[in-house]
C-alpha positions in Angstrom: 7.3 23.1 73.8 8.7 26.2 72.3 12.3 26.6 71.1 14.0 29.7 69.7 16.8 30.4 67.3 17.8 33.7 65.8 14.3 35.2 66.1 12.7 31.9 65.0 10.4 30.3 67.5 9.1 26.7 67.2 5.6 26.5 68.8 4.8 23.0 67.6 5.5 20.0 69.9 8.9 18.5 69.5 8.0 14.8 69.6 10.7 12.0 69.8 12.8 12.2 66.7 11.7 15.7 65.7 14.8 17.1 67.4 16.9 15.4 64.7 15.1 17.6 62.1 14.6 20.8 64.1 18.3 21.1 65.1 19.7 24.5 66.2 21.7 24.6 62.9 18.6 23.8 60.8 16.5 26.5 62.6 19.3 29.0 62.1 19.1 28.3 58.3 15.3 28.7 58.4 15.8 32.0 60.2 18.2 33.1 57.5 15.8 32.3 54.7 12.7 33.8 56.4 14.6 36.9 57.5 15.9 37.6 54.0 12.9 36.6 51.9 9.8 36.8 54.1 9.1 40.5 53.4 9.4 40.0 49.6 7.0 37.0 49.8 4.5 39.2 51.5 4.9 42.0 48.9 4.3 39.5 46.1 1.1 38.3 47.8 -0.1 41.9 47.9 0.7 42.1 44.1 -1.5 39.0 43.6 -4.4 40.8 45.3 -3.9 43.9 43.1 -3.8 41.8 39.9 -7.0 40.1 41.0 -8.7 43.5 41.5 -7.9 44.3 37.9 -9.3 41.0 36.7 -12.5 41.6 38.7 -12.8 44.9 36.8 -12.8 43.0 33.5 -9.0 43.2 32.6 -7.7 40.2 30.7 -4.1 39.0 30.9 -1.8 39.0 27.9 1.8 38.3 27.1 3.9 41.0 28.8 5.2 43.8 26.4 8.0 44.7 28.8 9.5 41.2 28.5 9.2 40.8 24.8 13.0 40.8 24.4 13.3 37.8 26.7 10.7 35.9 24.6 12.4 36.8 21.3 16.0 36.2 22.3 17.9 32.9 21.9 18.9 31.4 25.2 18.7 28.1 26.9 18.6 26.8 30.4 21.7 25.2 32.0 22.4 21.6 31.1 20.2 19.0 32.9 21.7 16.5 35.4 22.0 13.0 34.0 19.3 11.6 36.3 16.8 14.2 35.0 17.2 13.5 31.3 14.6 10.7 31.2 11.4 11.5 33.2 8.9 9.6 31.1 6.7 8.7 34.1 6.6 10.5 37.4 4.5 9.5 40.3 3.3 11.9 43.0 2.0 11.4 46.5 2.1 12.5 50.1 5.2 12.2 52.4 3.9 9.5 54.8 6.3 6.6 55.3 4.6 3.8 53.4 3.6 5.9 50.5 7.2 7.2 50.1 8.5 3.6 49.9 5.8 2.4 47.5 6.3 5.4 45.2 10.1 5.1 45.1 9.7 1.4 44.3 6.9 2.0 41.7 9.0 1.7 38.6 8.5 5.4 37.8 11.5 7.5 36.8 10.8 10.2 39.3 8.8 10.4 42.6 7.6 13.9 43.6 7.1 13.8 47.4 4.4 16.3 48.0 4.3 18.6 51.0 1.6 20.6 49.2 -1.7 19.5 47.7 -1.3 15.8 48.6 -0.4 16.4 52.3 -2.6 17.9 55.0 -0.2 20.3 56.7 -0.6 19.2 60.3 2.6 19.7 62.3 3.1 16.0 62.7 2.6 15.2 59.0 5.1 17.8 58.0 7.9 17.0 60.4 7.4 13.2 60.1 7.5 13.8 56.3 10.9 15.4 56.7 12.1 12.4 58.7 10.7 10.0 56.1 12.4 11.8 53.2 15.7 12.0 55.2 15.6 8.3 55.7 14.6 7.6 52.1 17.6 9.7 50.8 19.9 7.6 53.0 18.1 4.3 52.1 17.4 3.5 55.7 13.7 3.9 55.4 11.5 0.9 56.3 7.9 0.4 57.5 5.9 -2.4 59.1 2.1 -2.2 58.7 0.7 -2.5 62.2 -2.5 -4.1 60.9 -1.1 -6.7 58.5 2.4 -7.0 59.7 3.6 -6.5 56.1 7.1 -5.0 55.9 8.2 -2.4 53.3 11.7 -1.6 52.2 13.4 0.1 49.3 14.2 -1.9 46.2 17.7 -1.8 44.7 16.5 0.6 41.9 14.3 3.5 42.9 12.8 6.6 41.4 14.7 9.9 41.4 13.4 12.0 44.3 12.0 15.5 44.0 10.0 17.3 46.6 7.2 19.9 46.3 7.2 22.5 49.1 4.1 24.4 49.8 3.2 27.5 47.7 4.2 31.0 48.5 0.6 31.7 49.8 0.8 29.3 52.7 2.2 29.9 56.2 3.6 27.6 58.8 1.8 28.6 62.0 3.9 26.4 64.3 7.1 28.4 63.5 7.2 32.1 64.1 9.7 34.6 63.0 9.7 37.7 65.2 6.2 36.7 66.3 4.8 36.1 62.8 4.2 32.8 61.0 7.0 31.9 58.6 6.6 30.9 55.0 5.4 27.3 54.6 7.4 27.1 51.3 10.7 28.2 53.0 10.0 25.8 56.0 9.6 22.8 53.7 12.3 23.6 51.3 14.8 24.8 53.9 14.6 21.7 56.1 14.9 19.5 53.0 18.0 21.0 51.5 19.7 21.5 54.9 19.4 17.8 55.8 19.6 16.2 52.3 21.3 18.3 49.7 24.9 17.1 50.3 23.7 13.5 50.8 21.8 13.6 47.5 24.8 15.0 45.6 27.1 12.4 47.2 24.8 9.7 45.8 24.9 11.1 42.3 21.6 13.0 42.4 20.8 16.4 43.7 18.3 18.6 45.6 15.5 18.7 43.1 12.2 20.5 43.7 8.8 21.2 42.1 7.5 24.8 42.6 3.7 25.2 42.8 1.2 27.9 42.3 3.5 30.6 40.8 1.6 33.5 39.2 4.5 35.5 37.8 8.2 35.5 36.8 8.7 37.7 39.8 7.7 34.8 42.1 10.1 32.6 40.2 12.8 35.3 40.7 12.2 35.1 44.4 12.8 31.3 44.3 16.0 31.9 42.3 17.3 34.2 45.0 16.4 31.6 47.7 18.3 29.0 45.8 21.4 31.2 45.4 21.5 32.0 49.2 20.9 28.3 50.1 23.7 27.2 47.8 26.1 29.7 49.3 25.0 29.1 52.9 25.3 25.3 52.6 28.4 25.3 50.4 26.5 23.6 47.5 27.8 23.7 43.9 26.3 26.7 42.1 23.2 25.5 40.1 22.9 22.2 41.9 19.4 22.9 43.1 17.1 22.2 40.1 13.5 23.2 40.0 10.6 22.2 37.8 7.8 24.9 37.8 4.2 23.8 37.7 2.4 26.0 35.2 -0.9 25.7 37.1 -2.2 29.2 37.0 -3.6 31.1 34.1 -1.4 34.1 34.7 1.8 32.0 34.7 0.8 30.6 31.3 1.5 34.1 29.8 5.0 34.1 31.4 6.4 30.7 30.7 9.5 32.0 28.9 10.1 34.6 31.6 9.8 32.0 34.4 12.3 29.7 32.6 14.6 32.7 32.1 14.6 33.7 35.8 15.4 30.1 36.8 17.6 29.2 33.8 20.6 28.2 36.0 18.4 26.1 38.2 15.7 25.1 35.8 14.5 21.5 35.2 11.6 22.6 33.0 7.9 23.1 33.3 5.0 20.9 34.2 1.3 21.2 33.1 -0.5 21.1 36.4 -3.9 20.7 34.8 -6.2 20.5 37.7 -4.9 23.6 39.5 -4.9 25.3 36.1 -8.6 24.8 35.7 -9.1 26.0 39.3 -7.1 29.1 38.6 -9.0 29.9 35.4 -12.3 29.7 37.2 -10.9 31.6 40.2 -9.3 34.5 38.3 -12.4 35.1 36.1 -14.9 34.2 38.8 -17.0 37.4 38.5 -17.3 37.2 34.7 -20.5 35.6 33.5 -18.9 35.0 30.1 -16.2 32.8 31.8 -18.6 30.3 33.4 -17.3 26.7 32.9 -19.4 23.7 32.0 -19.5 20.6 34.3 -16.1 19.7 35.7 -16.1 16.3 33.9 -16.5 18.0 30.5 -13.2 20.1 30.9 -10.7 17.6 29.6 -7.2 18.2 28.1 -8.8 17.9 24.6 -10.6 21.2 25.4 -9.1 23.8 23.1 -7.9 26.2 25.8 -6.2 23.4 27.7 -4.7 21.9 24.5 -3.3 25.3 23.6 -1.7 25.8 27.0 -0.2 22.3 26.9 1.3 22.7 23.5 2.6 26.2 24.2 4.4 24.7 27.3 6.0 22.1 25.0 7.1 24.6 22.4 8.4 27.1 25.0 10.3 24.4 27.0 11.9 22.7 23.9 13.1 26.0 22.5 14.9 26.6 25.7 16.4 23.1 26.1 14.0 22.3 28.9 11.7 19.3 29.5 7.9 19.8 29.4 6.2 17.3 31.7 2.5 16.4 31.2 -0.3 16.4 33.7 -1.8 14.1 36.2 -3.9 11.1 35.4 -6.4 11.1 38.3 -7.9 7.7 37.5 -6.9 4.9 39.8 -7.3 1.1 39.5 -10.8 -0.1 40.4 -10.7 -3.2 42.6 -13.3 -5.9 42.1 -14.8 -4.3 38.9 -12.9 -5.4 35.8 -15.1 -3.5 33.4 -14.7 -0.2 35.3 -11.0 -0.9 35.7 -10.5 -1.3 32.0 -12.4 1.9 31.3 -10.1 3.8 33.7 -7.0 2.3 32.2 -8.2 3.0 28.6 -8.8 6.7 29.6 -5.3 6.9 31.1 -3.8 5.3 28.0 -5.6 7.8 25.7 -4.5 10.7 27.8 -0.9 9.7 27.8 -0.9 8.9 24.1 -2.1 12.5 23.5 0.7 13.9 25.7 3.4 11.8 24.2 2.4 12.4 20.6 2.2 16.2 21.2 5.8 16.1 22.4 5.7 16.0 26.2 8.8 14.5 27.8 7.0 12.7 30.5 3.8 12.6 32.5 2.3 12.2 36.0 0.4 9.4 37.6 -1.1 9.2 41.1 -1.1 5.4 41.6 1.7 2.8 41.2 -0.8 0.6 39.3 -0.8 3.1 36.5 3.0 3.4 36.1 3.2 0.4 33.6 0.4 1.9 31.5 2.0 5.3 31.2 5.5 3.8 30.7 4.2 1.6 27.8 2.8 4.6 26.0 5.9 6.8 26.4 8.2 3.9 25.5 6.2 3.5 22.2 6.0 7.2 21.3 9.3 8.3 22.9 12.1 5.8 22.4 14.7 8.5 23.3 15.1 9.8 26.9 13.1 12.9 26.0 11.7 14.8 23.1 13.4 18.2 23.6 14.7 18.0 20.0 11.1 18.4 18.8 10.8 22.1 18.7 7.1 22.3 17.8 7.6 25.4 15.7 4.2 24.7 14.1 2.5 25.7 17.4 1.0 29.2 17.4 -0.9 30.2 20.5 -2.5 33.5 21.1 -3.9 35.1 24.3 -7.4 34.5 22.9 -6.6 30.8 22.6 -5.6 30.6 26.3 -8.7 32.5 27.4 -11.3 30.7 25.3 -14.0 29.4 27.6 -15.1 25.9 26.6 -18.8 25.3 25.8 -20.6 22.4 27.4 -23.5 21.3 29.6 -24.1 22.7 33.1 -26.2 20.2 34.9 -27.6 19.3 38.3 -25.5 16.1 38.1 -22.4 18.2 37.6 -23.4 20.4 40.6 -24.1 17.4 42.7 -20.7 15.9 41.8 -18.9 19.1 42.8 -20.7 19.1 46.2 -20.0 15.4 46.8 -16.3 15.7 46.0 -15.9 18.9 48.0 -17.5 17.4 51.1 -15.6 14.1 50.7 -12.2 15.7 50.3 -12.6 18.4 53.0 -13.8 15.7 55.4 -10.6 13.7 54.9 -8.4 16.8 55.0 -9.8 17.8 58.4 -8.8 14.3 59.6 -5.2 14.9 58.4 -5.4 13.3 54.9 -4.4 15.3 51.8 -4.8 12.6 49.1 -8.0 10.7 48.9 -9.6 8.2 46.5 -13.1 9.3 45.7 -15.4 7.9 43.1 -12.5 6.0 41.4 -10.4 9.1 41.1 -7.5 10.3 43.2 -8.5 13.6 44.6 -6.2 16.2 46.1 -6.6 19.8 47.1 -6.5 20.9 43.4 -9.5 18.9 42.3 -11.5 19.8 45.4 -10.7 23.5 44.6 -12.2 23.1 41.2 -15.4 21.7 42.8 -16.0 24.4 45.3 -14.9 27.3 43.0 -17.2 26.1 40.3 -20.1 26.1 42.7 -19.2 29.6 44.0 -19.0 30.9 40.4 -22.3 29.3 39.4 -24.1 30.8 42.5 -22.6 34.3 42.3 -23.0 34.7 38.5 -26.6 33.5 38.6 -25.8 30.6 36.3 -28.8 28.6 34.8 -28.5 24.9 34.5 -29.4 23.2 31.2 -32.8 22.2 32.7 -33.6 25.9 33.5 -32.8 25.8 37.2 -31.0 28.8 38.6 -28.0 27.9 40.8 -29.0 29.5 44.1 -27.9 28.9 47.7 -31.3 27.3 48.2 -30.5 24.7 45.5 -27.0 24.2 46.9 -28.3 23.8 50.4 -30.7 21.1 49.2 -27.9 19.2 47.4 -25.5 19.6 50.4 -28.2 18.0 52.7 -28.8 15.2 50.2 -25.1 14.5 49.7 -24.5 14.4 53.4 -27.1 11.7 53.6 -25.5 9.9 50.6 -22.1 10.0 52.3 -23.7 8.4 55.4 -25.0 5.6 53.1 -21.7 5.2 51.3 -19.5 4.9 54.4 -21.9 3.5 57.0 -23.4 5.2 60.1 -20.5 4.5 62.5 -17.7 5.9 60.2 -20.0 8.8 59.3 -20.5 9.7 62.9 -16.9 9.3 63.7 -15.8 11.4 60.7 -15.9 15.1 60.0 -18.7 15.2 57.3 -20.9 17.8 59.0 -17.9 20.0 59.6 -16.8 19.6 56.0 -20.3 20.4 54.7 -20.4 23.5 56.8 -17.0 24.7 55.6 -17.9 23.9 52.0 -21.2 25.9 52.3 -19.4 28.9 53.9 -16.9 29.0 51.1 -19.6 28.9 48.5 -22.0 31.3 50.2 -19.7 34.1 51.1 -19.5 37.1 48.7 -15.8 37.6 49.2 -14.2 34.6 47.5 -11.5 32.7 49.5 -8.5 32.2 47.4 -7.6 28.7 48.7 -9.9 26.4 50.7 -6.8 25.2 52.6 -6.5 28.6 54.3 -9.7 28.5 56.5 -9.3 24.7 56.8 -5.7 25.2 58.1 -7.1 27.7 60.6 -9.3 25.0 61.9 -6.5 22.5 62.2 -4.3 24.9 64.1 -7.2 25.8 66.4 -7.7 22.1 67.1 -4.0 21.7 67.9 -3.1 19.7 64.8 
């Protein structure tokens, strides 16, 4: 069923309840946002392509000379709202109903409800997600598991809610503006603030968001302009929208001061999105044989280039009065294996101890079972609500530090792990799932992106493994076939045949084999979803 409003046309089916989200007034607001900011978004995507062309020619990023005055001047962001002063543990997850309730009840200080990497952007997932968040804001949300009959409701004390809309690069194909798909970011953000901003403010909180995948302060400036128009249109107090920017691209790492400056009236700090950051590093320097990464498992936050980026974020944020939130612990509890479970918990504990001792003001986990572990660490190292008073003037990070490629092994086992994770994640994504436990880790689009991008780079730079094998498509094809067979053994013949494993392997292979690198695996995967009517 198609409905239209001010040049905006909804092509997705309006299922029962959807009309409460896709109201004429809400669609008029989306039309205002897309009409004003759609062209600039497109221009900035063209700028990304031009910057990539320079990188492909061997250009290396550096701190911008034209914004030196901003970096050297003394300024701070606007004061933080009371409920964002203590963010020692934040939990993230998709926007499905049960997960929203469990995350809000998890004991974390903040829940980031994710429309991006943890949610497969089917039309149903996205609009039902808006319904779920609306109900959570009003504390009317509940859920009964149809299999077990277990009932889920909100506790008296819940986490502060933030949402992460999709990145600037993603479109919403089910909503057209003058015949063209509108921005997925503006769709997610627009519906959320339209329906929930006033209610959140009335309840003592506010419309808080995370901004993903930014590559420049110009992209942050576009968000600032969106916020200003939204506040004016919806009669919200100026500066009530607060945004934490994920520094998860190598280019944004050189513009942290500038990004905070652009958003200073709306800023809630920065976050070290480590997995996408690694993906971005490989992607941006994908044609440089000198920038070939070792096995994914070897690239930890103790690696010098990641440690430098993390500590620069802390120093930058604290100088500007902003919180610096640490990265995701991908480990999850291991049921039925106490020894493996203790290893996972000890790795999470060590990771969080490093972040807290360095000066981070909080951290991320992907599973409620890890909230107590992370809380214990930050309670020990950070007895105050945050560590913004620790200015870290001892930190000196150069462009060379941020660009230092880590040494380490490149093995067939690492290649095989990339293929297995890539197939496993894409298979679930094609079935509508964006957040998947694989091999005792919580994988989302970011970690799958590392896997397929690393394989692309190894193939297209002629990388030799430590045993002397060249990474060719012949080798990759052999491993894909073997891993498909392994997935059949892991899940069983019937689930395998009922799943999308062959489709996932074909898409993974296509992404790796093609000479022209695809910036995000979710782009061709989304094309398939739309073609299938999802």
